[in-house]
C-alpha positions as CSV (number, residue, x, y, z in Angstrom):
1,M,19.1,-6.2,-15.0
2,T,19.0,-6.5,-18.8
3,R,15.7,-4.7,-19.5
4,S,15.5,-0.9,-20.0
5,P,13.6,1.0,-17.4
6,R,10.6,1.4,-19.8
7,E,10.6,-2.4,-20.4
8,L,11.0,-3.2,-16.8
9,L,8.0,-1.0,-15.7
10,R,5.7,-2.4,-18.4
11,H,6.8,-5.9,-17.5
12,L,5.9,-5.4,-13.9
13,F,2.5,-4.0,-14.9
14,D,1.8,-7.0,-17.1
15,I,2.8,-9.3,-14.2
16,A,0.4,-7.5,-11.8
17,V,-2.5,-7.8,-14.3
18,A,-1.7,-11.5,-15.0
19,R,-2.0,-12.3,-11.3
20,A,-5.6,-11.1,-11.3
21,L,-6.8,-12.7,-14.5
22,P,-10.0,-14.8,-13.8
23,L,-8.8,-17.8,-15.8
24,H,-5.7,-18.0,-13.6
25,I,-7.4,-17.8,-10.2
26,S,-10.9,-19.2,-10.3
27,A,-10.5,-23.0,-10.3
28,G,-9.6,-23.3,-6.6
29,H,-12.6,-21.1,-5.5
30,L,-15.4,-22.9,-7.2
31,P,-17.7,-25.1,-5.0
32,A,-19.1,-28.5,-5.9
33,P,-22.3,-28.4,-7.9
34,P,-25.5,-28.4,-5.7
35,T,-28.3,-30.9,-5.7
36,G,-30.5,-28.2,-7.3
37,R,-29.5,-25.8,-10.1
38,T,-26.7,-23.3,-10.3
39,L,-27.5,-19.8,-11.4
40,V,-24.6,-17.4,-12.2
41,L,-25.2,-13.7,-11.8
42,G,-22.6,-11.0,-12.0
43,A,-21.5,-7.5,-12.8
44,G,-18.2,-5.7,-13.3
45,K,-15.4,-5.0,-15.8
46,A,-14.1,-8.6,-15.2
47,A,-17.6,-10.2,-15.1
48,A,-17.4,-11.7,-18.7
49,A,-13.9,-13.1,-18.1
50,M,-15.1,-14.5,-14.7
51,A,-18.1,-16.1,-16.4
52,Q,-15.8,-17.7,-19.0
53,A,-13.6,-19.1,-16.2
54,V,-16.5,-20.6,-14.5
55,E,-17.6,-22.3,-17.8
56,T,-14.1,-23.6,-18.3
57,Y,-13.9,-25.3,-14.9
58,W,-17.5,-26.2,-14.2
59,P,-18.3,-29.9,-14.7
60,P,-19.8,-30.1,-18.3
61,R,-22.7,-32.2,-17.2
62,A,-23.7,-30.1,-14.2
63,P,-26.5,-27.6,-14.9
64,L,-25.3,-24.0,-15.3
65,S,-27.0,-20.9,-16.5
66,G,-27.2,-17.2,-15.8
67,L,-26.5,-13.6,-16.9
68,V,-23.6,-11.2,-16.2
69,V,-23.1,-7.6,-17.3
70,T,-19.8,-6.0,-18.2
71,R,-18.5,-2.9,-19.8
72,Y,-18.7,-2.3,-23.5
73,G,-15.7,-4.0,-25.2
74,H,-14.8,-6.0,-22.1
75,T,-15.9,-9.5,-23.2
76,P,-12.8,-11.6,-24.1
77,A,-12.7,-13.9,-27.1
78,R,-14.2,-17.2,-26.3
79,P,-11.8,-20.1,-25.9
80,D,-12.1,-23.0,-28.2
81,G,-14.1,-26.0,-26.9
82,I,-15.8,-24.1,-24.1
83,A,-19.6,-23.9,-24.5
84,Q,-21.3,-20.6,-23.6
85,R,-23.9,-21.3,-20.8
86,I,-23.8,-17.9,-19.2
87,E,-25.2,-14.9,-21.1
88,V,-23.1,-11.8,-21.3
89,V,-24.6,-8.3,-21.7
90,E,-22.5,-5.2,-22.3
91,A,-23.4,-1.8,-20.9
92,A,-21.9,1.6,-20.1
93,H,-19.4,2.6,-17.5
94,P,-18.8,4.8,-15.5
95,V,-22.1,6.5,-16.2
96,P,-24.9,3.9,-16.5
97,D,-27.2,3.5,-19.5
98,A,-30.4,1.7,-20.5
99,A,-28.6,-1.5,-21.3
100,G,-27.3,-1.7,-17.7
101,L,-30.8,-1.0,-16.4
102,D,-32.3,-3.7,-18.5
103,A,-29.6,-6.2,-17.4
104,A,-30.1,-5.4,-13.7
105,R,-33.9,-6.0,-14.1
106,R,-33.3,-9.3,-15.8
107,I,-30.7,-10.4,-13.2
108,L,-33.2,-9.6,-10.4
109,S,-36.0,-11.5,-12.2
110,L,-33.8,-14.6,-12.5
111,T,-33.8,-14.9,-8.7
112,N,-37.6,-15.8,-8.7
113,G,-38.3,-19.3,-7.6
114,L,-35.0,-20.2,-6.1
115,T,-35.0,-23.0,-3.5
116,E,-32.8,-24.1,-0.6
117,D,-31.2,-26.7,-3.0
118,D,-30.0,-24.1,-5.5
119,L,-26.7,-22.3,-5.7
120,V,-26.3,-18.7,-6.8
121,L,-22.8,-18.0,-7.9
122,C,-22.3,-14.2,-8.0
123,L,-19.3,-12.9,-9.9
124,I,-18.5,-9.4,-8.8
125,S,-15.7,-7.0,-9.8
126,G,-15.0,-3.3,-9.9
127,G,-17.2,-1.3,-12.2
128,G,-20.3,-3.2,-11.1
129,S,-21.9,-0.2,-9.4
130,A,-22.4,1.6,-12.7
131,L,-23.1,-1.6,-14.8
132,L,-25.7,-3.0,-12.3
133,T,-28.0,0.0,-12.2
134,L,-31.6,-0.3,-10.9
135,P,-32.8,3.1,-9.6
136,C,-35.0,3.1,-6.5
137,D,-38.6,4.2,-6.6
138,G,-38.9,7.9,-7.6
139,L,-35.5,8.0,-9.4
140,S,-35.2,7.8,-13.2
141,L,-32.3,6.6,-15.2
142,A,-31.6,10.2,-16.2
143,D,-31.5,11.2,-12.5
144,K,-29.1,8.3,-11.8
145,Q,-26.8,9.3,-14.7
146,R,-26.7,12.9,-13.4
147,I,-25.9,11.9,-9.9
148,N,-23.2,9.5,-11.0
149,R,-21.5,12.2,-13.1
150,Q,-21.6,14.7,-10.2
151,L,-20.2,12.1,-7.8
152,L,-17.3,11.4,-10.3
153,E,-16.5,15.1,-10.7
154,C,-16.8,16.3,-7.1
155,G,-13.9,14.4,-5.6
156,A,-16.0,12.1,-3.5
157,H,-14.0,8.9,-2.6
158,I,-15.2,5.4,-3.5
159,G,-16.7,4.7,-0.1
160,E,-18.8,7.9,-0.2
161,M,-20.0,7.2,-3.8
162,N,-21.0,3.7,-3.0
163,T,-22.9,4.7,0.2
164,V,-25.1,6.9,-2.1
165,R,-25.3,4.3,-4.8
166,K,-26.5,1.6,-2.4
167,H,-29.3,3.7,-1.0
168,L,-30.5,4.9,-4.4
169,S,-30.6,1.3,-5.8
170,G,-33.1,-1.5,-6.0
171,I,-30.3,-4.2,-6.3
172,K,-27.1,-3.0,-4.5
173,G,-26.2,-3.0,-0.8
174,G,-27.2,-6.6,-0.2
175,R,-30.6,-6.4,-2.0
176,L,-29.6,-8.9,-4.7
177,A,-28.6,-11.5,-2.0
178,A,-31.9,-10.9,-0.2
179,A,-33.8,-11.6,-3.4
180,C,-31.9,-14.9,-3.8
181,A,-33.1,-16.3,-0.4
182,P,-33.4,-19.2,0.5
183,A,-30.8,-20.3,-2.0
184,R,-27.1,-20.5,-1.0
185,V,-25.2,-17.5,-2.4
186,L,-21.5,-17.7,-3.0
187,T,-19.9,-14.5,-4.2
188,L,-16.5,-14.6,-6.0
189,T,-15.0,-11.2,-6.2
190,I,-12.0,-9.3,-7.6
191,S,-11.3,-6.3,-5.4
192,D,-10.7,-2.9,-6.8
193,V,-11.2,-0.9,-3.6
194,P,-8.7,0.2,-0.9
195,G,-8.9,-2.2,2.0
196,D,-10.8,-4.8,0.1
197,D,-14.0,-4.1,1.8
198,V,-16.4,-6.5,0.1
199,S,-19.4,-4.3,0.9
200,V,-17.8,-1.6,-1.2
201,I,-16.8,-3.6,-4.3
202,A,-19.5,-2.9,-6.9
203,S,-21.6,-1.4,-4.0
204,G,-21.9,-4.9,-2.4
205,P,-25.0,-6.3,-4.1
206,T,-24.7,-9.5,-2.1
207,V,-23.2,-8.2,1.1
208,A,-24.9,-6.7,4.1
209,D,-24.6,-2.9,4.3
210,A,-23.5,-1.2,7.5
211,T,-24.0,2.3,6.1
212,S,-27.3,4.2,6.5
213,C,-29.7,6.5,4.7
214,A,-28.5,9.3,7.0
215,Q,-24.9,8.8,5.8
216,A,-26.0,8.7,2.1
217,L,-28.0,12.0,2.7
218,A,-24.9,13.5,4.4
219,V,-22.7,12.7,1.3
220,L,-25.3,14.2,-1.0
221,R,-25.5,17.4,1.0
222,R,-21.7,17.6,1.5
223,Y,-21.1,17.7,-2.3
224,R,-24.4,19.6,-3.0
225,I,-25.9,16.9,-5.2
226,D,-29.6,17.3,-5.8
227,V,-32.0,14.4,-5.7
228,P,-35.8,14.4,-6.5
229,P,-37.9,15.5,-3.5
230,A,-39.6,12.1,-3.3
231,V,-36.3,10.3,-3.0
232,L,-35.0,12.9,-0.5
233,A,-38.1,12.2,1.7
234,Q,-37.4,8.4,1.5
235,L,-33.8,9.0,2.6
236,E,-34.9,11.2,5.5
237,T,-37.4,8.7,6.8
238,G,-35.1,5.7,6.2
239,A,-37.5,4.1,3.7
240,L,-34.6,3.3,1.4
241,E,-32.6,1.4,4.0
242,T,-30.5,-1.5,2.9
243,P,-30.2,-5.1,4.4
244,K,-28.0,-4.9,7.5
245,P,-25.6,-7.4,9.1
246,G,-27.6,-10.1,10.8
247,D,-30.5,-10.0,8.2
248,P,-31.8,-13.6,8.1
249,R,-32.2,-13.4,4.3
250,L,-28.4,-13.2,4.0
251,A,-27.7,-16.1,6.4
252,R,-26.6,-18.4,3.6
253,C,-24.3,-15.9,1.9
254,E,-20.5,-16.2,1.6
255,T,-17.9,-14.1,-0.1
256,R,-14.5,-15.1,-1.3
257,L,-11.8,-12.7,-2.5
258,M,-10.0,-14.2,-5.5
259,A,-7.7,-11.3,-6.4
260,T,-6.8,-8.1,-4.6
261,P,-4.5,-5.1,-5.3
262,Q,-2.0,-6.5,-2.7
263,H,-1.8,-9.8,-4.6
264,S,-0.9,-8.0,-7.8
265,L,1.6,-5.7,-6.1
266,A,3.3,-8.7,-4.4
267,A,3.6,-10.5,-7.7
268,A,5.2,-7.5,-9.3
269,A,7.6,-7.1,-6.3
270,D,8.6,-10.8,-6.6
271,A,9.3,-10.3,-10.3
272,A,11.5,-7.3,-9.6
273,R,13.5,-9.1,-7.0
274,A,14.0,-12.0,-9.4
275,M,15.8,-9.5,-11.6
276,G,18.1,-8.5,-8.8
277,L,16.3,-5.3,-7.8
278,H,15.2,-4.2,-4.3
279,A,11.4,-3.9,-4.3
280,Y,9.2,-2.0,-1.8
281,I,5.4,-1.9,-1.6
282,L,4.2,1.3,0.0
283,S,0.5,0.4,0.3
284,D,-2.3,-1.1,-1.7
285,E,-4.8,1.4,-0.5
286,I,-3.4,4.9,-1.2
287,E,-6.1,7.5,-1.7
288,G,-6.0,11.3,-2.2
289,E,-5.8,13.8,-5.1
290,S,-3.9,12.1,-7.9
291,R,-1.5,14.9,-8.6
292,E,-0.7,15.3,-4.9
293,V,-0.1,11.6,-4.5
294,G,2.3,11.9,-7.5
295,R,4.2,14.7,-5.8
296,V,4.6,12.7,-2.6
297,H,5.9,9.7,-4.6
298,A,8.4,12.0,-6.4
299,A,9.7,13.2,-3.0
300,L,10.2,9.6,-1.9
301,A,12.0,8.8,-5.1
302,R,14.3,11.8,-4.8
303,S,15.2,11.0,-1.1
304,T,15.9,7.4,-2.2
305,V,18.4,8.6,-4.8
306,L,20.1,10.7,-2.2
307,G,20.3,7.7,0.3
308,R,18.0,9.5,2.7
309,S,15.2,7.0,2.9
310,S,15.0,3.4,4.2
311,F,14.9,2.2,0.6
312,K,18.0,1.1,-1.2
313,A,18.6,1.8,-4.8
314,P,18.5,0.5,-7.5
315,C,14.9,-0.4,-6.6
316,V,11.3,-0.4,-7.6
317,I,8.7,1.4,-5.4
318,L,5.2,0.0,-5.9
319,S,1.8,1.3,-4.7
320,G,-1.9,0.8,-5.4
321,G,-5.2,2.1,-4.4
322,E,-7.7,4.6,-5.8
323,T,-6.9,8.2,-6.1
324,T,-9.3,11.0,-7.2
325,V,-9.3,13.8,-9.7
326,T,-11.3,16.8,-8.6
327,L,-12.2,19.1,-11.4
328,S,-11.2,22.7,-10.7
329,A,-13.9,25.4,-10.7
330,R,-12.6,26.8,-14.0
331,V,-13.0,23.4,-15.6
332,Q,-16.3,22.4,-14.3
333,G,-19.1,22.8,-16.8
334,R,-16.7,23.6,-19.6
335,P,-14.8,21.6,-22.2
336,K,-11.8,19.9,-20.5
337,G,-8.9,17.7,-21.3
338,R,-8.9,14.0,-21.5
339,G,-7.4,11.8,-18.9
340,G,-7.9,9.8,-15.7
341,R,-6.4,9.1,-12.3
342,A,-3.2,7.4,-13.5
343,G,-2.4,10.1,-16.0
344,E,-3.0,12.9,-13.5
345,F,-0.7,11.1,-11.1
346,C,2.0,11.0,-13.8
347,M,1.7,14.7,-14.5
348,G,2.0,15.6,-10.8
349,L,5.0,13.2,-10.5
350,A,6.7,14.6,-13.6
351,Q,6.3,18.2,-12.5
352,A,7.7,17.4,-9.0
353,L,10.6,15.3,-10.4
354,N,11.5,18.2,-12.8
355,G,13.6,15.9,-15.1
356,H,15.4,13.9,-12.4
357,P,18.0,11.8,-14.2
358,D,17.6,8.6,-12.1
359,V,13.8,8.1,-11.9
360,W,11.4,6.5,-14.3
361,A,7.7,5.7,-13.5
362,L,4.6,4.0,-14.8
363,A,1.0,4.5,-13.5
364,A,-1.9,2.6,-15.0
365,D,-5.3,1.2,-14.2
366,T,-5.3,-2.6,-14.2
367,D,-8.5,-2.8,-16.2
368,G,-6.7,-1.2,-19.1
369,I,-8.8,2.0,-19.1
370,D,-7.7,5.2,-17.4
371,G,-10.9,7.2,-17.0
372,V,-12.8,7.0,-20.2
373,E,-10.0,7.0,-22.8
374,D,-8.3,4.1,-24.6
375,N,-5.1,4.1,-22.5
376,A,-4.4,2.3,-19.3
377,G,-2.0,5.1,-18.1
378,A,1.3,6.7,-18.9
379,L,5.1,6.6,-18.5
380,V,7.3,9.3,-17.0
381,T,11.0,9.4,-17.9
382,P,13.9,11.6,-17.0
383,D,13.5,13.5,-20.3
384,T,9.7,13.9,-20.2
385,L,9.8,17.6,-19.6
386,T,12.7,18.2,-22.1
387,R,10.8,16.4,-24.8
388,A,7.6,18.3,-23.9
389,Q,9.3,21.7,-24.1
390,A,10.8,20.7,-27.5
391,R,7.2,20.2,-28.7
392,G,5.9,23.4,-27.2
393,L,3.9,21.6,-24.5
394,Q,3.5,23.3,-21.1
395,L,2.9,20.6,-18.4
396,A,1.3,23.2,-16.1
397,D,-1.3,24.0,-18.7
398,Y,-2.2,20.4,-19.3
399,L,-2.3,19.7,-15.6
400,D,-4.6,22.7,-15.2
401,R,-7.0,21.2,-17.7
402,H,-6.7,17.6,-16.5
403,D,-5.4,16.7,-19.9
404,A,-3.0,13.8,-19.2
405,Y,-4.1,12.0,-22.4
406,G,-3.2,15.0,-24.6
407,F,0.1,15.6,-22.8
408,F,1.5,12.0,-22.8
409,G,-0.1,11.2,-26.1
410,S,1.9,13.9,-27.7
411,L,5.0,12.4,-26.2
412,E,4.1,8.8,-27.3
413,D,4.2,7.9,-23.6
414,L,0.7,6.5,-23.1
415,V,0.4,2.9,-21.9
416,I,-2.1,1.3,-24.1
417,T,-3.2,-2.3,-23.5
418,G,-6.9,-2.5,-24.4
419,P,-9.3,-4.1,-21.9
420,T,-7.4,-6.5,-19.6
421,F,-10.6,-8.3,-18.4
422,T,-9.7,-7.8,-14.8
423,N,-9.6,-4.9,-12.4
424,V,-7.5,-4.5,-9.2
425,N,-7.4,-0.7,-9.5
426,D,-4.5,1.6,-9.8
427,F,-0.9,0.2,-10.3
428,R,2.1,2.5,-9.8
429,A,5.7,1.5,-10.2
430,I,8.7,3.9,-9.8
431,F,12.2,2.7,-10.8
432,V,15.0,4.5,-9.0
433,G,18.2,3.8,-10.9
434,R,21.0,4.5,-8.4
435,S,21.7,6.3,-5.2
436,R,24.2,9.2,-4.9
């Protein structure tokens, strides 16, 4: 291996991202144009890039129009010679805003008048839940914003959050697909969720929903999240129930997974093996508290160095999924540090490794944004703690305040890519240099 550990880890991350880029993966999934018109609708951090890929490969003389909504700053530069036929709107993520609300209303209105001869091509990727926001009756945008913030801070996992989002929405949980009937609906999706459950990605706007109002109500009560009395009553009576499997309005709906976390991890593993390293994929659906997941990964790396695991060094250990950061009681409601899941994982890992000389690591979000900052993630090196101490930085203090951005930024160990225009969730790579 001729690359340094830092270069190796960043290279593997770049390989993982490239495997999920819409322009690289879309061509083989597009259907033939229908006898009627083709309407493109979509939402997510990759939605603009997915729309551009469709425009690139769609026959130039075949009718094509539509609207997608993506996160602010997540619209890639337009390639030369490709006409824009699909409108792109940018809105806020992870807390929705008025731009997302307006886009959702417009997307739903575009389904009016569709016929059996028409095709609706839905482009769905992670982040669509916040970007495609259309509150149910009795719920204001301000209510939706508050509930979203509370869900993000309480430690609820993605399945729980989306169960609530579906039932408090006028467009998610299969409702968009129901509005498209009787047209054929083909959903092309990039998965950012553990297990690749298509009903969870962006809260499944075109997929039948097996969860219930009762389950949504249980999540709200579990995390003590208040909703307006009128909405609470609708949940209790089942009035906000979503389209279920077997709903005839969804009979002509199909979903295709174009990219998944496992695809990207496998691409990174292949690249590592091509450089003569052993490569192991733990799982593409690891969940749990970010710092604790970091500590578990550290234990595995240490045992690998000592020759006490089934992994053979030198090697790369890869994992994906979606961890969580639960704000501690002393942080809730007060100014806190900056950072996201990947950075918190790296702080937990660095603390547990305690300067181990043979282990390096990178954790980053494949969309290029870890939480709400401008970094994708961070790097951990054998001298992370030594350099931190030389600068007067106490890792325990930064971890206590969930301030991964401040900690790794001071060390110049942030991974900064800018928006990548895709999203297959967390990517983690640990390089174990040698066994003892």
